[in-house]
N, C-alpha and C positions, 0 to 999 in steps of 0.2 A: 356159207352164203344161204339163208332158203329163196327161193321160189319168191317172184311178184305176177300174182295177177290182174291185181287192182292198180295198185301201185309207180310196177314200170318204169310208166314213158309218163306219171305228173312231175318229172320234174324239165322236161324237153319247154324249150321256150316254143313260145307261141302255141301250147296246147290246150290254153283255151278255146283258143280260134277252130274252126273247122274244117279250115285249112290244113293247118297241122296233123290237122286232129285224124282227119283226114289220109292225110297221107303216112302215116302212125300206123295204118287199117283202122282205123272208126271203123265203126259200120259194117263194117262184115257180116259181124252177126244175123244186122238188117236184111241185108242179103239171100243170109241161108236158110234162115229165119222166115222169109216171108214163100223160102220153093217149099213147105211143110206143115206140112196140118196140124194147127190148133193144139191139137192134141199130144200128137208127134212133141209137140214140143212144152207139155207139160210132162212127161214121160220124162223124158232129159233130166227135167230140175227134176224128179223125183228119183231117178237115179244117182246121182250130181249125191244127194243126202244133202243137201244147201240145205243149216238150217238157218234158222231167221236171228240178224245180228241185232236186232231191237233188245236184246233180252228175255225173253222168254222157249227162245233157241226153236222152235214149236217147226215140225218139216214144210219146208216151203212148197214143196213137189203136189205135199198133205191138203195145206189151206187151201193153194189154189183151185185139186179136186172136188171141195168144199163147197163151190161156186156155183147158185143155183143156176139151173136155166128156163127161164122163163119162158113162150111164147111170145114175146112183142115187144116185154121187159125192157131196157135197154140195160147193160153193168156198168160197173169202173171198175178203173185202179187207182186207189190214194195211195200216196206214198209219204210215208209219215218221219214227214223231215222240221220236227218239233224239237230239237237235242238239246234236252232240256235238264240231264239230268248234271248234278255237280261233278267233276270230274274229265265226264264225254266229253270229243270235242273232233269227232275220225273222222262224224259227216258234214261235219262244216268243210275239212279239208277237202274233201272231197269237190262234195261241189264247190267247193273256189276256187278250184285248183284245175281240174278233169272234170269240167260238167258236161261236157259229150258223151260220160263213159256211165254218170247215168240216164241222160236223153233214151241214148240210143240203146238202157238194159231195160228201158222204160216205156222202150215204142215195139221190142221183141216183145215184150211180161200182157203188154196191149194187147197185140196181132191174139195170144196167143190165150186170152181172155178174153177175147169178142167187145174190149171197152173200146165206149172208140168217142168216148171222150176224160181224161185222163191229169189227174191232181196233184199238184205238190202243197202238202199242206204248209210253209212252212217259219219257221221262233219267227216271231217276231224280234228277237235283238235280230238276229239278221239280214238283216234291211239292205249292206251291198249286197251278201250273195242273191238275193232277188236278181238285181240286176242283167247279174251274171250268166244266171238259168233261159231269163229272160230271151238274153243276146242271142242262147247257143242253142234257147226252144227256134232263135226267128233262123239264126242258121240253113237246121237240120227241116225248115218248111222252103226254104228258098230254094235248097238243093234235095227235094223232091223226096225228105227221109216223113217230113209232117205234111200233113192236111188230104185230097185228095188223092182219093186211088194209085196211092203210096205203093211206088214201082209198078204202075202196072196191073199190082194184086187187084184192084178195088177195094180195100181195107180203101177207109178213111180215118183220119184218127188228129182230133188235137189235143194239144198239153196245157194246161195252164195254172198257175202260179200264185199260191193262198200265202196271204202272210199274216200268223198270228198277233194274237195280241201281250204277248212276254205269258200265258200263263203255264207253268208247267201240265197241268189238270190234265194240256192236253196235245201233252202227250197217249197218252190211253186212249189205244183207238175210236171206243165211242165218245168217246167225247171229244175228240178231233172231228168225226163226225156232223157232229151235231156244234157244235163253230165249224165247219163247211160247209151248214146250212143256214147260216145266219144267229144261229141261238147261245142261248148262255154254251157255255164249255160245261156240260155237266154226264159224267157219267151213266149209261143206258145199264139200266140192269140187261143179261143173258141168259138165256136165249128169251127176243131171236137172237142172233148170231152175222154179223154184218155182213157174212158169207150170202142172208137169206133176206136178209133186209139190213143197207150200209144205209146208204146215204138217199138220198131223198127214196128211202124203200124199194133204195131198188136192190139188188145183188150187187155185194161190193166186197172187196178184194183189199183186204191196208199192212203195206211191207215196208219197212225201214228203208233208208238210202241205200247200206249198204249190203241188203239182200238182193234189192235192183240192181245193183251197181254188177253182184257178182253172174246174175244169170247171164249178165256180154262171154265171160271164159267159155262158161258151163254149153252156150252153146254154139259158139265159135272149137270145141276143143271134146266134144261129146261130151254127157254127165256122167260114161263109166269113167275114162282121164280123170277126169273134176274129183270123184269118186277116189281115186289112185295116191290121193294129196293128202298128206290132216293120217290121219289114228283114230281106226272106231268110229264111232257115228259123229267123229268134229271133222266133218271131211271142210275140203281145202283151203286156202288161209283165212286169217281175222283180223281184221284191222285191229291196231288197241294202244288209248290213250292212254301216254303216258302223263304225270304229274305229282307234284309232290317234292323228296329230299331225295330227287337225284342225279349224278351231274347234268343228266343226255332227257330232257323233257323233252314231248315230241309225240309225232303221230307215227306208229310201226303197224307192216305188213308181216306177219309171222305165218308159221308154218305151225299147227296146234302140236305137231311135234318135243318141242323144244321143252324143258325142265323151264318154271319159273325166276329162280332159283342160276339160269344163262341169262332170263330175259334182262333181270336187272343191274347183277357183274358184268354182263359181254360189251365191247366196246359196239357190237355188228347196233345196239341195242340202247340200253339208261344207261350203260355206262358206270354201276355203281350209288353209291351214297355219298349225297354234295359233301362234299366238305372232311372225308376221310371218318365221318361217323359212323357207328349200326346203326342194321336195321330194326327197327322193334313195333312195326306194325304193317299190312296194308289191309285198302278193299278192292279184293281183285278185279272188281264188274259193276262200277259206277259205287252212288255212298247208298245205295236201298241197297247194294249186300252184303254178309256178317262181315265185321273185318276179325282178321288170323291175327294171330302174333307171329312174332318169327315162325318162330320154332316146326307152327304147328303150318307155315306158310309156306318152308322151303322143301317141309319132309308129310305125306300124311303121317296120318296115327300110325300107322301099317310100317313104316315105317323105309314108303316105298316114296323118289325123286317126287315132287307134286310139278306136274307136263301142266301146260297153259294150255289148256281144251274142255272141252263144258264138263266130260265125265270127272276129271281130272282133281276136277278146281271145286267140283260137290262128293269129291268124295266121304265119304263119315258123317253125308250130312250137314244141317246146320250142328254139328256137337262138334265137331270139329273138319267141318268143308265148310265153301263159300258157294260163290259158282259165279261165268262167266258171265250175268247182264248184258249189261252195256259195252264192257270196252273199256271202262276209266277202273283204269291203273293207278290208282291214292296208294303213296309209301308213304311212311310215316317215321324217322328216325330217331334213336333216343332219345331228341328233344323236349321231344311234343306231345304232349299230353291230353291224351284220352278222352277224359271227363271232357275239356275243352269242346274239342273235336266233338264228340255226340253231341253236346251242346248244341252248334252251332249248325249241324244237322239238323235236329230234332226243331231245331227257328227256324229255316225251310222248312220244312213237311206241316210245322203249324202254319205257315206264311203260307205253304201252296194249298193248303186240305178246302176242295169246295163249297163244304159245308156240309152234304148232301145226306152224309153220315150221320147222324150220332159220334158212335164208338172214336173217328180218324177227327169227327170235329173237335169231343169233348176230351180225347184223351190227347193228341195231339198234341192243344195246348197244358196240361197235364206236364207232362211231361218234359214240356221246354220249360214254366215255374219250378219242378221240383232238379233237374239238371241245370237250372242257374242258382236255387241255391247251394246246391255242391258243389259248386266249380267252384265259387263265395266263399265258399267259407262259413255256407246256414245250416249246412244238409243236417242230419240226422243220420244213422245207420236204418231205422225204418223208414228212410226211405227212399233206399236201394229197390229195398224187397215191393212195393209202392210200386217204383219203378217196374219192372217184374210183372207186377198182377197188374199192373193194366198194360202193356204192349201185348200181355196172352189175350186181356180183351179181347183190343183190336182183331191181335189177325188175323183173319179172317171171319172176319165179323161184316164186312163192306163191301160196298157194292163192285169195286172197281180192287186194284194193287195198292192203291196207292194207300190206304191202311199198313197192308202188310211190310211197301216199301220206309214206312217209316218206325215201323215195330221192330224191327229187322235188325239192322243198326242200334237198342238202345237194347237189346235183347242178349246181343253179339259184344257188343263191349262190359257188360256187366257176364257173359256169363266166362268171358277168357281174361276178364280185370280189374274182376271186382275186388280186390284188396286196392287196385290204384282208388276208386271210387271211397271204401275202409279212409283208406289213406287223409284225402280230403277232409273227412268228413268229424278224422280225428286231429289232422290238426288243421282248422283253418284259417289259421297265421300266415303257416308257414304253405298253404299252397296259392296263396295271395301271390308269393314272388318265387317260388319253386317250383320245376316239376320233377316228376315224382321220375321220369325216369326207365330205367331201367330195373330196379328194383323189383322188381312178377319178377323178374326169374331170378332161379335158385344156380343154376347156370351159365357159363359165359355162352355168347350168347352164338352160332355158328358163321364158321371166317368159311367161306363156300373160299372152293381153289376150281375151278376151272378148266380141261383143259387144254 
């Protein structure tokens, strides 16, 4: 069983409360950090190799080191809790069941960054979690870990929770900052980056919930000790939101040395495919990353076992690989229709486009319409090539990554499952009542044998 750094105590009764969290060792990292120089905390995070857990995987310590430090200008830490990626719900779990871990990580990070006012920007649909977080903030303040002169250090810090209004685009860091300022959540052109000109044109660091929570074990155990967990540039543990056609959906904290095969089929994690069916495909990192067929999911194109980490999931590039992304692990069994699934995602991205960039605003709508036609027996073979052309013209031509997020699923679906699209076109009546199933595979699907 892999070691748990974040969720080890999540199931302890009453862990939401300050008293129980403190009794179980909570806020030790703050007591340690307050005796350190802020730059030393940043260095520990650098040593840890911690990468952003929201999707991009950028080194956190390096991101912190970019924060501008102009004289007399306040700096801010903003936690991105606008978790709206379909298939991703790990941050919700962390905030709902062990909120003080996030608050502790924020206080330590705020001290390291000299942020006297920090924010949690939370998804609008997480209304009940706002109350949980505000209660945790109040308890931390009552016990001297927030407010004026924290632990006699002379450092002041306040944390505020800001609720979004249900816009997926506000998960993009600059759109989030616009929304936090009370404006329409449109992404900004970069540069300048938030580290130089963020919220209210002040230097700002924006980090994901899981990223900030991971600062607690890093300070408690040291950056070098944290870096020894995992493999290569995938250090520490990772929260995964497992869903779809599996026996045990839920949030799992994994050591990034385990294989994809073990994660899907081991009783410790997903427990295998529900109903004894076969694995057809998987989206390993949330709705915006490329889908992989079972044969490329379990092994790389080089024939090596694919592991649950940043490098291995990306092995082969988008031609034969995918991404860790936001950790939303969506499993599709043999009865799932890839065309319908791709249409559902295209509809989502069309709806969530802010409309600022023409390629995204127009292209997502075109892709949705074409996919609807193919799914409903009204498509043409030329539509498949048109889809490919549209997604190519969207990718890389927008201000923010939402355009890429809309294009990648379509590209991967056509790349790996083109024959399923063609079958829909050639069998317009049958596709309305029958799924293509596993006909995509010339050989029987690999049946895993776990040690």
